[in-house]
N, C-alpha and C positions, 0 to 999 in steps of 0.2 A: 698603484696599491690603494686599497680603501682604508682610510683612517677615520674611525669614529671619533666624534667630539667627546671631550671628557664628561660632559653632562650625560651622554648616552651610557657610558660605563657606570656612572653613578646611579642612573635610573635602573639599570639592570641589577646592580648591587642591592638597591633598596627593594626592588620588586622580588628579587630572589630571597631576601631576608623575610619579607612578608609571606611569600609562598611557603618557605620552610616552616615558619611559625604556624601558619594555618594547617599545614599537613600534620605538624606535631600535635596541634590542638585536636584535630580530627582523630588521630591515632589514640590520643588520651580519651576522647569521648567514646571511641569504639570499645576500648578496654573497660570503661566504666559504665557502659550501657546508656550513655547520655545522647542527646540530640547530635546528629552528625552534620558535617558540612556536605552539601550536595556535590556529587562528582562533577557536575557541570561547572560549579564554582572553582573547583580545583583545576580543571582543565583551562578555564578562562584565565586563571592566574598565570598559567604557563604561556598562554597565547599572548598575553600583554607584556611579557618579558620576564616573568618569574620562573621560567623553565629551568634555569640552572639550579636554583634553590629547590624546585620541585623534584628534579632528578636526584639531587643529593638526599633529600628527605625520603624518597622512595627507597633508596638503597640503605641509608644509615638507619632509618627507623623500621625498615622492612615493612613498609606500609603499602598495601594494595599490590603487592608483588605477584599475587596469584590471579589477579583480574586482568586477563588478556585484553579484553575490550577497552578497559580503562587505560592500560599501558599503550595500546595502539593509538588511542585518542591523545594521550599525553605526547607521544612521539610525533604525531601529526601536528600538534600545536607547536612543537619545537621547530619542525621543518617549515611550517608556515611563517612563524615569527622570524626565523633566520632569513628566509627568502624575501620577506617584505623589507627587513632591515638592509639586506644586501642591495636590493633594488633601489631603495631610497638613497643609500650611500653612493651607489653607482651613478644615479641621476643627479647627485649633488643636492638633493632636497633636504638632507639632514647635515647640519654642520654645527 
């Protein structure tokens, strides 16, 4: 069985909190007509480990739920991130 190190869980928690905050700020900017966070930045946050917070933000804030291309890219970032993490854990490279 694969057991991630506690620091990995902490990293995902912090990255998720950052992602949620950025999504919330982008939603607020959208409503107020202010400068937006680029979609590539939002996807990158998911790719580097913030995807749990990003997925929660999409659902809780109802942010970008109608943009199929964005959602597909977000889910691709989830799959890629998890695949890399599992591969690293399996190889024993992350402890």
